[in-house]
N, CA, C and O atoms as a Tinker XYZ file with bonds, in Angstrom:
   464  protein
     1  N     15.628000    0.752000  -20.080000    73     2
     2  CA    15.209000    1.694000  -19.052000    64     1     3
     3  C     13.798000    2.209000  -19.346000    63     2     4     5
     4  O     12.966000    2.341000  -18.448000    81     3
     5  N     13.550000    2.498000  -20.639000    73     3     6
     6  CA    12.236000    3.004000  -21.021000    64     5     7
     7  C     11.155000    1.971000  -20.703000    63     6     8     9
     8  O     10.066000    2.330000  -20.253000    81     7
     9  N     11.455000    0.678000  -20.938000    73     7    10
    10  CA    10.494000   -0.377000  -20.642000    64     9    11
    11  C     10.217000   -0.471000  -19.149000    63    10    12    13
    12  O      9.088000   -0.744000  -18.742000    81    11
    13  N     11.239000   -0.248000  -18.331000    73    11    14
    14  CA    11.053000   -0.286000  -16.880000    64    13    15
    15  C     10.116000    0.829000  -16.441000    63    14    16    17
    16  O      9.214000    0.610000  -15.632000    81    15
    17  N     10.331000    2.015000  -16.972000    73    15    18
    18  CA     9.487000    3.160000  -16.609000    64    17    19
    19  C      8.051000    2.906000  -17.037000    63    18    20    21
    20  O      7.116000    3.170000  -16.281000    81    19
    21  N      7.879000    2.393000  -18.248000    73    19    22
    22  CA     6.531000    2.089000  -18.730000    64    21    23
    23  C      5.895000    1.005000  -17.862000    63    22    24    25
    24  O      4.714000    1.093000  -17.524000    81    23
    25  N      6.677000   -0.023000  -17.499000    73    23    26
    26  CA     6.162000   -1.095000  -16.649000    64    25    27
    27  C      5.709000   -0.589000  -15.296000    63    26    28    29
    28  O      4.655000   -0.988000  -14.800000    81    27
    29  N      6.497000    0.286000  -14.695000    73    27    30
    30  CA     6.134000    0.857000  -13.395000    64    29    31
    31  C      4.885000    1.713000  -13.533000    63    30    32    33
    32  O      3.983000    1.633000  -12.699000    81    31
    33  N      4.825000    2.527000  -14.573000    73    31    34
    34  CA     3.655000    3.388000  -14.778000    64    33    35
    35  C      2.395000    2.551000  -14.965000    63    34    36    37
    36  O      1.352000    2.858000  -14.387000    81    35
    37  N      2.490000    1.502000  -15.765000    73    35    38
    38  CA     1.339000    0.625000  -15.982000    64    37    39
    39  C      0.958000   -0.067000  -14.677000    63    38    40    41
    40  O     -0.223000   -0.149000  -14.341000    81    39
    41  N      1.951000   -0.566000  -13.939000    73    39    42
    42  CA     1.675000   -1.238000  -12.673000    64    41    43
    43  C      0.994000   -0.332000  -11.671000    63    42    44    45
    44  O      0.031000   -0.737000  -11.021000    81    43
    45  N      1.484000    0.895000  -11.537000    73    43    46
    46  CA     0.877000    1.836000  -10.595000    64    45    47
    47  C     -0.525000    2.231000  -11.040000    63    46    48    49
    48  O     -1.416000    2.401000  -10.208000    81    47
    49  N     -0.722000    2.376000  -12.345000    73    47    50
    50  CA    -2.054000    2.696000  -12.855000    64    49    51
    51  C     -3.021000    1.564000  -12.552000    63    50    52    53
    52  O     -4.144000    1.802000  -12.107000    81    51
    53  N     -2.582000    0.323000  -12.795000    73    51    54
    54  CA    -3.431000   -0.828000  -12.483000    64    53    55
    55  C     -3.728000   -0.907000  -10.997000    63    54    56    57
    56  O     -4.867000   -1.158000  -10.603000    81    55
    57  N     -2.716000   -0.696000  -10.171000    73    55    58
    58  CA    -2.907000   -0.737000   -8.726000    64    57    59
    59  C     -3.897000    0.337000   -8.290000    63    58    60    61
    60  O     -4.786000    0.069000   -7.482000    81    59
    61  N     -3.752000    1.538000   -8.813000    73    59    62
    62  CA    -4.678000    2.620000   -8.477000    64    61    63
    63  C     -6.093000    2.307000   -8.909000    63    62    64    65
    64  O     -7.041000    2.600000   -8.181000    81    63
    65  N     -6.251000    1.711000  -10.089000    73    63    66
    66  CA    -7.578000    1.344000  -10.578000    64    65    67
    67  C     -8.211000    0.276000   -9.707000    63    66    68    69
    68  O     -9.393000    0.359000   -9.373000    81    67
    69  N     -7.420000   -0.737000   -9.334000    73    67    70
    70  CA    -7.935000   -1.811000   -8.487000    64    69    71
    71  C     -8.335000   -1.265000   -7.127000    63    70    72    73
    72  O     -9.400000   -1.602000   -6.611000    81    71
    73  N     -7.490000   -0.427000   -6.544000    73    71    74
    74  CA    -7.816000    0.140000   -5.229000    64    73    75
    75  C     -9.053000    1.020000   -5.312000    63    74    76    77
    76  O     -9.888000    0.994000   -4.407000    81    75
    77  N     -9.185000    1.788000   -6.363000    73    75    78
    78  CA   -10.373000    2.625000   -6.536000    64    77    79
    79  C    -11.619000    1.790000   -6.716000    63    78    80    81
    80  O    -12.660000    2.104000   -6.138000    81    79
    81  N    -11.536000    0.717000   -7.516000    73    79    82
    82  CA   -12.671000   -0.158000   -7.744000    64    81    83
    83  C    -13.059000   -0.871000   -6.459000    63    82    84    85
    84  O    -14.243000   -0.981000   -6.143000    81    83
    85  N    -12.071000   -1.358000   -5.714000    73    83    86
    86  CA   -12.348000   -2.095000   -4.479000    64    85    87
    87  C    -12.997000   -1.200000   -3.437000    63    86    88    89
    88  O    -13.742000   -1.679000   -2.581000    81    87
    89  N    -12.721000    0.085000   -3.504000    73    87    90
    90  CA   -13.284000    1.025000   -2.542000    64    89    91
    91  C    -14.672000    1.495000   -2.968000    63    90    92    93
    92  O    -15.311000    2.260000   -2.245000    81    91
    93  N    -15.148000    1.049000   -4.135000    73    91    94
    94  CA   -16.472000    1.432000   -4.582000    64    93    95
    95  C    -16.494000    2.708000   -5.391000    63    94    96    97
    96  O    -17.571000    3.213000   -5.707000    81    95
    97  N    -15.359000    3.236000   -5.728000    73    95    98
    98  CA   -15.290000    4.458000   -6.508000    64    97    99
    99  C    -14.521000    4.176000   -7.789000    63    98   100   101
   100  O    -13.439000    3.590000   -7.741000    81    99
   101  N    -15.062000    4.585000   -8.939000    73    99   102
   102  CA   -14.312000    4.362000  -10.170000    64   101   103
   103  C    -13.046000    5.192000  -10.182000    63   102   104   105
   104  O    -13.023000    6.311000   -9.669000    81   103
   105  N    -11.988000    4.643000  -10.770000    73   103   106
   106  CA   -10.721000    5.364000  -10.835000    64   105   107
   107  C    -10.810000    6.548000  -11.784000    63   106   108   109
   108  O    -10.045000    7.504000  -11.657000    81   107
   109  N    -11.750000    6.490000  -12.749000    73   107   110
   110  CA   -11.903000    7.589000  -13.695000    64   109   111
   111  C    -13.375000    7.724000  -14.009000    63   110   112   113
   112  O    -14.038000    6.737000  -14.329000    81   111
   113  N    -13.884000    8.912000  -13.923000    73   111   114
   114  CA   -15.297000    9.140000  -14.157000    64   113   115
   115  C    -15.507000    9.759000  -15.530000    63   114   116   117
   116  O    -15.176000   10.929000  -15.725000    81   115
   117  N    -16.054000    9.001000  -16.500000    73   115   118
   118  CA   -16.256000    9.560000  -17.830000    64   117   119
   119  C    -17.236000   10.720000  -17.829000    63   118   120   121
   120  O    -17.147000   11.602000  -18.683000    81   119
   121  N    -18.173000   10.735000  -16.882000    73   119   122
   122  CA   -19.170000   11.801000  -16.881000    64   121   123
   123  C    -18.554000   13.156000  -16.558000    63   122   124   125
   124  O    -19.013000   14.182000  -17.059000    81   123
   125  N    -17.520000   13.166000  -15.727000    73   123   126
   126  CA   -16.892000   14.441000  -15.385000    64   125   127
   127  C    -15.578000   14.647000  -16.114000    63   126   128   129
   128  O    -15.063000   15.763000  -16.178000    81   127
   129  N    -15.031000   13.558000  -16.668000    73   127   130
   130  CA   -13.751000   13.598000  -17.389000    64   129   131
   131  C    -12.648000   14.219000  -16.547000    63   130   132   133
   132  O    -11.787000   14.927000  -17.069000    81   131
   133  N    -12.672000   13.957000  -15.252000    73   131   134
   134  CA   -11.641000   14.458000  -14.354000    64   133   135
   135  C    -10.913000   13.280000  -13.731000    63   134   136   137
   136  O    -11.520000   12.238000  -13.483000    81   135
   137  N     -9.618000   13.433000  -13.474000    73   135   138
   138  CA    -8.888000   12.354000  -12.807000    64   137   139
   139  C     -9.348000   12.226000  -11.362000    63   138   140   141
   140  O     -9.968000   13.145000  -10.829000    81   139
   141  N     -9.052000   11.097000  -10.718000    73   139   142
   142  CA    -9.450000   10.914000   -9.324000    64   141   143
   143  C     -8.730000   11.900000   -8.408000    63   142   144   145
   144  O     -7.709000   12.482000   -8.773000    81   143
   145  N     -9.284000   12.072000   -7.219000    73   143   146
   146  CA    -8.661000   12.958000   -6.228000    64   145   147
   147  C     -7.290000   12.421000   -5.855000    63   146   148   149
   148  O     -7.034000   11.222000   -5.958000    81   147
   149  N     -6.422000   13.304000   -5.427000    73   147   150
   150  CA    -5.073000   12.902000   -5.025000    64   149   151
   151  C     -5.148000   11.970000   -3.828000    63   150   152   153
   152  O     -6.053000   12.073000   -3.000000    81   151
   153  N     -4.192000   11.067000   -3.748000    73   151   154
   154  CA    -4.142000   10.141000   -2.615000    64   153   155
   155  C     -4.112000   10.930000   -1.325000    63   154   156   157
   156  O     -3.367000   11.902000   -1.195000    81   155
   157  N     -4.923000   10.509000   -0.375000    73   155   158
   158  CA    -4.962000   11.175000    0.907000    64   157   159
   159  C     -6.021000   12.256000    0.985000    63   158   160   161
   160  O     -6.297000   12.764000    2.072000    81   159
   161  N     -6.620000   12.621000   -0.134000    73   159   162
   162  CA    -7.595000   13.704000   -0.127000    64   161   163
   163  C     -8.906000   13.231000    0.481000    63   162   164   165
   164  O     -9.248000   13.622000    1.597000    81   163
   165  N     -9.644000   12.394000   -0.242000    73   163   166
   166  CA   -10.947000   11.971000    0.245000    64   165   167
   167  C    -10.917000   10.563000    0.816000    63   166   168   169
   168  O    -11.724000   10.228000    1.684000    81   167
   169  N     -9.998000    9.741000    0.341000    73   167   170
   170  CA   -10.024000    8.345000    0.749000    64   169   171
   171  C     -8.907000    7.961000    1.706000    63   170   172   173
   172  O     -8.775000    6.787000    2.051000    81   171
   173  N     -8.114000    8.908000    2.135000    73   171   174
   174  CA    -7.077000    8.686000    3.142000    64   173   175
   175  C     -6.037000    7.639000    2.742000    63   174   176   177
   176  O     -5.465000    6.979000    3.610000    81   175
   177  N     -5.786000    7.480000    1.451000    73   175   178
   178  CA    -4.758000    6.547000    0.993000    64   177   179
   179  C     -3.480000    7.294000    0.657000    63   178   180   181
   180  O     -3.503000    8.372000    0.063000    81   179
   181  N     -2.371000    6.700000    1.048000    73   179   182
   182  CA    -1.049000    7.233000    0.726000    64   181   183
   183  C     -0.305000    6.107000    0.018000    63   182   184   185
   184  O     -0.294000    4.974000    0.499000    81   183
   185  N      0.312000    6.408000   -1.113000    73   183   186
   186  CA     1.086000    5.399000   -1.840000    64   185   187
   187  C      2.522000    5.876000   -1.966000    63   186   188   189
   188  O      2.782000    7.002000   -2.391000    81   187
   189  N      3.447000    5.010000   -1.594000    73   187   190
   190  CA     4.873000    5.305000   -1.692000    64   189   191
   191  C      5.505000    4.262000   -2.599000    63   190   192   193
   192  O      5.198000    3.075000   -2.494000    81   191
   193  N      6.376000    4.694000   -3.477000    73   191   194
   194  CA     6.993000    3.778000   -4.421000    64   193   195
   195  C      8.498000    3.982000   -4.436000    63   194   196   197
   196  O      8.983000    5.113000   -4.404000    81   195
   197  N      9.236000    2.874000   -4.484000    73   195   198
   198  CA    10.688000    2.964000   -4.609000    64   197   199
   199  C     11.231000    1.643000   -5.138000    63   198   200   201
   200  O     10.570000    0.611000   -5.028000    81   199
   201  N     12.434000    1.671000   -5.714000    73   199   202
   202  CA    13.019000    0.437000   -6.239000    64   201   203
   203  C     13.273000   -0.563000   -5.111000    63   202   204   205
   204  O     13.691000   -0.191000   -4.014000    81   203
   205  N     13.015000   -1.824000   -5.400000    73   203   206
   206  CA    13.311000   -2.899000   -4.457000    64   205   207
   207  C     14.443000   -3.736000   -5.049000    63   206   208   209
   208  O     14.823000   -3.557000   -6.206000    81   207
   209  N     14.964000   -4.634000   -4.252000    73   207   210
   210  CA    16.082000   -5.468000   -4.693000    64   209   211
   211  C     15.711000   -6.252000   -5.952000    63   210   212   213
   212  O     14.594000   -6.754000   -6.080000    81   211
   213  N     16.646000   -6.345000   -6.856000    73   211   214
   214  CA    16.408000   -7.080000   -8.100000    64   213   215
   215  C     15.679000   -6.217000   -9.116000    63   214   216   217
   216  O     15.969000   -5.029000   -9.258000    81   215
   217  N     14.747000   -6.811000   -9.810000    73   215   218
   218  CA    14.006000   -6.124000  -10.864000    64   217   219
   219  C     12.577000   -5.807000  -10.422000    63   218   220   221
   220  O     11.621000   -6.026000  -11.166000    81   219
   221  N     12.450000   -5.294000   -9.211000    73   219   222
   222  CA    11.134000   -5.004000   -8.662000    64   221   223
   223  C     11.014000   -3.539000   -8.258000    63   222   224   225
   224  O     12.000000   -2.880000   -7.929000    81   223
   225  N      9.797000   -3.061000   -8.294000    73   223   226
   226  CA     9.432000   -1.765000   -7.734000    64   225   227
   227  C      8.541000   -2.093000   -6.545000    63   226   228   229
   228  O      7.619000   -2.900000   -6.669000    81   227
   229  N      8.799000   -1.487000   -5.405000    73   227   230
   230  CA     7.966000   -1.726000   -4.227000    64   229   231
   231  C      7.000000   -0.570000   -4.070000    63   230   232   233
   232  O      7.396000    0.595000   -4.116000    81   231
   233  N      5.731000   -0.898000   -3.884000    73   231   234
   234  CA     4.703000    0.109000   -3.649000    64   233   235
   235  C      4.084000   -0.187000   -2.292000    63   234   236   237
   236  O      3.596000   -1.291000   -2.051000    81   235
   237  N      4.106000    0.800000   -1.414000    73   235   238
   238  CA     3.489000    0.675000   -0.099000    64   237   239
   239  C      2.247000    1.550000   -0.093000    63   238   240   241
   240  O      2.323000    2.748000   -0.364000    81   239
   241  N      1.105000    0.953000    0.214000    73   239   242
   242  CA    -0.161000    1.679000    0.266000    64   241   243
   243  C     -0.582000    1.735000    1.725000    63   242   244   245
   244  O     -0.695000    0.704000    2.389000    81   243
   245  N     -0.815000    2.950000    2.222000    73   243   246
   246  CA    -1.180000    3.153000    3.620000    64   245   247
   247  C     -2.573000    3.757000    3.677000    63   246   248   249
   248  O     -2.840000    4.787000    3.057000    81   247
   249  N     -3.459000    3.111000    4.424000    73   247   250
   250  CA    -4.786000    3.658000    4.689000    64   249   251
   251  C     -4.698000    4.305000    6.063000    63   250   252   253
   252  O     -4.789000    3.626000    7.086000    81   251
   253  N     -4.521000    5.618000    6.080000    73   251   254
   254  CA    -4.295000    6.312000    7.347000    64   253   255
   255  C     -5.536000    6.330000    8.228000    63   254   256   257
   256  O     -5.418000    6.446000    9.448000    81   255
   257  N     -6.701000    6.220000    7.650000    73   255   258
   258  CA    -7.925000    6.208000    8.451000    64   257   259
   259  C     -8.079000    4.878000    9.190000    63   258   260   261
   260  O     -8.404000    4.861000   10.378000    81   259
   261  N     -7.848000    3.766000    8.491000    73   259   262
   262  CA    -7.976000    2.441000    9.097000    64   261   263
   263  C     -6.696000    1.978000    9.771000    63   262   264   265
   264  O     -6.704000    0.975000   10.485000    81   263
   265  N     -5.586000    2.699000    9.555000    73   263   266
   266  CA    -4.269000    2.346000   10.090000    64   265   267
   267  C     -3.835000    0.952000    9.641000    63   266   268   269
   268  O     -3.438000    0.106000   10.442000    81   267
   269  N     -3.928000    0.752000    8.335000    73   267   270
   270  CA    -3.532000   -0.502000    7.709000    64   269   271
   271  C     -2.597000   -0.169000    6.557000    63   270   272   273
   272  O     -2.778000    0.834000    5.866000    81   271
   273  N     -1.592000   -1.022000    6.358000    73   271   274
   274  CA    -0.693000   -0.826000    5.224000    64   273   275
   275  C     -0.535000   -2.130000    4.460000    63   274   276   277
   276  O     -0.621000   -3.220000    5.026000    81   275
   277  N     -0.303000   -1.994000    3.170000    73   275   278
   278  CA    -0.046000   -3.144000    2.310000    64   277   279
   279  C      1.198000   -2.870000    1.493000    63   278   280   281
   280  O      1.456000   -1.732000    1.103000    81   279
   281  N      1.964000   -3.908000    1.235000    73   279   282
   282  CA     3.193000   -3.772000    0.451000    64   281   283
   283  C      3.077000   -4.673000   -0.775000    63   282   284   285
   284  O      2.743000   -5.852000   -0.666000    81   283
   285  N      3.357000   -4.099000   -1.934000    73   283   286
   286  CA     3.298000   -4.810000   -3.207000    64   285   287
   287  C      4.654000   -4.752000   -3.884000    63   286   288   289
   288  O      5.381000   -3.769000   -3.742000    81   287
   289  N      4.997000   -5.798000   -4.618000    73   287   290
   290  CA     6.167000   -5.785000   -5.495000    64   289   291
   291  C      5.661000   -5.894000   -6.923000    63   290   292   293
   292  O      4.837000   -6.752000   -7.242000    81   291
   293  N      6.166000   -5.014000   -7.777000    73   291   294
   294  CA     5.825000   -5.042000   -9.194000    64   293   295
   295  C      7.061000   -5.507000   -9.950000    63   294   296   297
   296  O      8.122000   -4.888000   -9.866000    81   295
   297  N      6.916000   -6.593000  -10.682000    73   295   298
   298  CA     8.013000   -7.117000  -11.492000    64   297   299
   299  C      8.170000   -6.201000  -12.699000    63   298   300   301
   300  O      7.258000   -6.087000  -13.517000    81   299
   301  N      9.318000   -5.550000  -12.812000    73   299   302
   302  CA     9.531000   -4.577000  -13.879000    64   301   303
   303  C      9.661000   -5.229000  -15.250000    63   302   304   305
   304  O      9.536000   -4.550000  -16.269000    81   303
   305  N      9.909000   -6.529000  -15.291000    73   303   306
   306  CA    10.018000   -7.221000  -16.580000    64   305   307
   307  C      8.658000   -7.641000  -17.104000    63   306   308   309
   308  O      8.408000   -7.578000  -18.308000    81   307
   309  N      7.769000   -8.073000  -16.204000    73   307   310
   310  CA     6.483000   -8.626000  -16.642000    64   309   311
   311  C      5.286000   -7.757000  -16.282000    63   310   312   313
   312  O      4.218000   -7.903000  -16.875000    81   311
   313  N      5.449000   -6.856000  -15.318000    73   311   314
   314  CA     4.330000   -6.042000  -14.853000    64   313   315
   315  C      3.467000   -6.740000  -13.821000    63   314   316   317
   316  O      2.484000   -6.166000  -13.353000    81   315
   317  N      3.816000   -7.978000  -13.453000    73   315   318
   318  CA     3.036000   -8.726000  -12.470000    64   317   319
   319  C      3.119000   -8.039000  -11.109000    63   318   320   321
   320  O      4.190000   -7.602000  -10.686000    81   319
   321  N      1.979000   -7.950000  -10.434000    73   319   322
   322  CA     1.904000   -7.330000   -9.112000    64   321   323
   323  C      1.692000   -8.427000   -8.078000    63   322   324   325
   324  O      0.783000   -9.247000   -8.205000    81   323
   325  N      2.545000   -8.436000   -7.046000    73   323   326
   326  CA     2.450000   -9.446000   -5.999000    64   325   327
   327  C      2.292000   -8.762000   -4.648000    63   326   328   329
   328  O      3.085000   -7.894000   -4.281000    81   327
   329  N      1.262000   -9.161000   -3.916000    73   327   330
   330  CA     1.057000   -8.658000   -2.564000    64   329   331
   331  C      2.060000   -9.339000   -1.647000    63   330   332   333
   332  O      2.108000  -10.568000   -1.582000    81   331
   333  N      2.863000   -8.550000   -0.937000    73   331   334
   334  CA     3.885000   -9.101000   -0.047000    64   333   335
   335  C      3.406000   -9.170000    1.401000    63   334   336   337
   336  O      3.812000  -10.067000    2.141000    81   335
   337  N      2.554000   -8.240000    1.812000    73   335   338
   338  CA     2.083000   -8.265000    3.188000    64   337   339
   339  C      1.072000   -7.169000    3.465000    63   338   340   341
   340  O      1.059000   -6.134000    2.799000    81   339
   341  N      0.225000   -7.410000    4.457000    73   339   342
   342  CA    -0.763000   -6.436000    4.920000    64   341   343
   343  C     -0.700000   -6.443000    6.435000    63   342   344   345
   344  O     -0.562000   -7.498000    7.054000    81   343
   345  N     -0.801000   -5.266000    7.029000    73   343   346
   346  CA    -0.726000   -5.214000    8.487000    64   345   347
   347  C     -1.525000   -4.040000    9.026000    63   346   348   349
   348  O     -1.446000   -2.922000    8.517000    81   347
   349  N     -2.296000   -4.320000   10.068000    73   347   350
   350  CA    -2.961000   -3.276000   10.842000    64   349   351
   351  C     -1.926000   -2.795000   11.849000    63   350   352   353
   352  O     -1.561000   -3.529000   12.767000    81   351
   353  N     -1.453000   -1.566000   11.682000    73   351   354
   354  CA    -0.376000   -1.087000   12.546000    64   353   355
   355  C     -0.879000   -0.260000   13.731000    63   354   356   357
   356  O     -0.075000    0.351000   14.436000    81   355
   357  N     -2.191000   -0.230000   13.961000    73   355   358
   358  CA    -2.713000    0.562000   15.082000    64   357   359
   359  C     -2.188000    0.052000   16.424000    63   358   360   361
   360  O     -1.907000    0.846000   17.321000    81   359
   361  N     -2.055000   -1.277000   16.565000    73   359   362
   362  CA    -1.525000   -1.825000   17.819000    64   361   363
   363  C     -0.038000   -1.535000   17.953000    63   362   364   365
   364  O      0.454000   -1.301000   19.057000    81   363
   365  N      0.681000   -1.548000   16.834000    73   363   366
   366  CA     2.120000   -1.240000   16.865000    64   365   367
   367  C      2.351000    0.131000   17.486000    63   366   368   369
   368  O      3.283000    0.323000   18.267000    81   367
   369  N      1.496000    1.075000   17.130000    73   367   370
   370  CA     1.686000    2.455000   17.576000    64   369   371
   371  C      1.337000    2.660000   19.045000    63   370   372   373
   372  O      1.597000    3.730000   19.596000    81   371
   373  N      0.755000    1.653000   19.684000    73   371   374
   374  CA     0.466000    1.756000   21.117000    64   373   375
   375  C      1.676000    1.402000   21.972000    63   374   376   377
   376  O      1.715000    1.721000   23.160000    81   375
   377  N      2.671000    0.741000   21.365000    73   375   378
   378  CA     3.882000    0.406000   22.119000    64   377   379
   379  C      4.652000    1.685000   22.411000    63   378   380   381
   380  O      4.746000    2.572000   21.562000    81   379
   381  N      5.193000    1.773000   23.601000    73   379   382
   382  CA     5.973000    2.951000   23.973000    64   381   383
   383  C      7.407000    2.847000   23.492000    63   382   384   385
   384  O      8.086000    3.858000   23.313000    81   383
   385  N      7.866000    1.617000   23.284000    73   383   386
   386  CA     9.268000    1.441000   22.924000    64   385   387
   387  C      9.448000    0.157000   22.128000    63   386   388   389
   388  O      8.913000   -0.893000   22.484000    81   387
   389  N     10.200000    0.259000   21.058000    73   387   390
   390  CA    10.598000   -0.909000   20.273000    64   389   391
   391  C     11.803000   -0.492000   19.456000    63   390   392   393
   392  O     11.789000    0.559000   18.816000    81   391
   393  N     12.851000   -1.309000   19.472000    73   391   394
   394  CA    14.081000   -0.890000   18.813000    64   393   395
   395  C     14.663000   -2.019000   17.970000    63   394   396   397
   396  O     15.716000   -2.564000   18.299000    81   395
   397  N     13.981000   -2.366000   16.890000    73   395   398
   398  CA    14.509000   -3.326000   15.930000    64   397   399
   399  C     14.342000   -4.772000   16.308000    63   398   400   401
   400  O     13.594000   -5.113000   17.225000    81   399
   401  N     15.048000   -5.619000   15.591000    73   399   402
   402  CA    14.926000   -7.052000   15.794000    64   401   403
   403  C     13.723000   -7.586000   15.043000    63   402   404   405
   404  O     13.037000   -6.848000   14.336000    81   403
   405  N     13.472000   -8.880000   15.204000    73   403   406
   406  CA    12.345000   -9.484000   14.490000    64   405   407
   407  C     11.013000   -9.033000   15.072000    63   406   408   409
   408  O     10.003000   -9.003000   14.369000    81   407
   409  N     11.009000   -8.686000   16.337000    73   407   410
   410  CA     9.822000   -8.109000   16.957000    64   409   411
   411  C      8.686000   -9.085000   17.166000    63   410   412   413
   412  O      8.685000  -10.183000   16.610000    81   411
   413  N      7.735000   -8.684000   17.958000    73   411   414
   414  CA     6.573000   -9.535000   18.214000    64   413   415
   415  C      5.627000   -9.544000   17.008000    63   414   416   417
   416  O      5.585000   -8.595000   16.225000    81   415
   417  N      4.878000  -10.629000   16.883000    73   415   418
   418  CA     3.858000  -10.744000   15.840000    64   417   419
   419  C      2.686000   -9.827000   16.194000    63   418   420   421
   420  O      2.522000   -9.469000   17.361000    81   419
   421  N      1.874000   -9.443000   15.220000    73   419   422
   422  CA     0.721000   -8.582000   15.513000    64   421   423
   423  C     -0.183000   -9.143000   16.610000    63   422   424   425
   424  O     -0.670000   -8.387000   17.451000    81   423
   425  N     -0.415000  -10.461000   16.613000    73   423   426
   426  CA    -1.268000  -11.050000   17.655000    64   425   427
   427  C     -0.633000  -10.913000   19.037000    63   426   428   429
   428  O     -1.342000  -10.739000   20.028000    81   427
   429  N      0.695000  -10.990000   19.112000    73   427   430
   430  CA     1.390000  -10.820000   20.394000    64   429   431
   431  C      1.292000   -9.371000   20.873000    63   430   432   433
   432  O      1.169000   -9.118000   22.071000    81   431
   433  N      1.346000   -8.440000   19.954000    73   431   434
   434  CA     1.221000   -7.025000   20.326000    64   433   435
   435  C     -0.180000   -6.752000   20.852000    63   434   436   437
   436  O     -0.339000   -6.077000   21.869000    81   435
   437  N     -1.210000   -7.278000   20.159000    73   435   438
   438  CA    -2.597000   -7.099000   20.624000    64   437   439
   439  C     -2.758000   -7.682000   22.018000    63   438   440   441
   440  O     -3.425000   -7.088000   22.865000    81   439
   441  N     -2.154000   -8.841000   22.264000    73   439   442
   442  CA    -2.275000   -9.502000   23.565000    64   441   443
   443  C     -1.655000   -8.662000   24.681000    63   442   444   445
   444  O     -2.115000   -8.715000   25.822000    81   443
   445  N     -0.619000   -7.890000   24.362000    73   443   446
   446  CA     0.013000   -7.024000   25.371000    64   445   447
   447  C     -0.965000   -5.994000   25.915000    63   446   448   449
   448  O     -0.873000   -5.584000   27.072000    81   447
   449  N     -1.905000   -5.581000   25.067000    73   447   450
   450  CA    -2.825000   -4.517000   25.448000    64   449   451
   451  C     -4.226000   -5.029000   25.761000    63   450   452   453
   452  O     -5.133000   -4.234000   26.009000    81   451
   453  N     -4.411000   -6.338000   25.753000    73   451   454
   454  CA    -5.718000   -6.918000   26.052000    64   453   455
   455  C     -6.064000   -6.685000   27.515000    63   454   456   457
   456  O     -5.198000   -6.697000   28.389000    81   455
   457  N     -7.334000   -6.477000   27.752000    73   455   458
   458  CA    -7.799000   -6.273000   29.129000    64   457   459
   459  C     -7.606000   -7.562000   29.920000    63   458   460   461
   460  O     -7.837000   -8.651000   29.393000    81   459
   461  N     -7.181000   -7.449000   31.191000    73   459   462
   462  CA    -6.950000   -8.654000   32.017000    64   461   463
   463  C     -8.223000   -9.397000   32.330000    63   462   464
   464  O     -8.188000  -10.423000   33.011000    81   463
């Protein structure tokens, strides 16, 4: 159990560092010796984590400004991080009604709202 917790902590730390680096901001600033701002503060990122089926931790990262989300699985045995999917959900939110099922693909949703 202790190894799982350490694996998740390391995985989330790595994910946070990668996301901070990719955004052009260091995850930790030695000059100020302060931790990065909380998710959602300056960079509009929200991260949600919960156990997934098997030996995985699922981390969902939401960019509320760009309306894009990404889903990652972290293998609790190895610490390997795998990107499972990325989606711009801005078009999804334009639908007035949707109630389960496999649903339309993102390109089909965009086409519903395309100008004639």
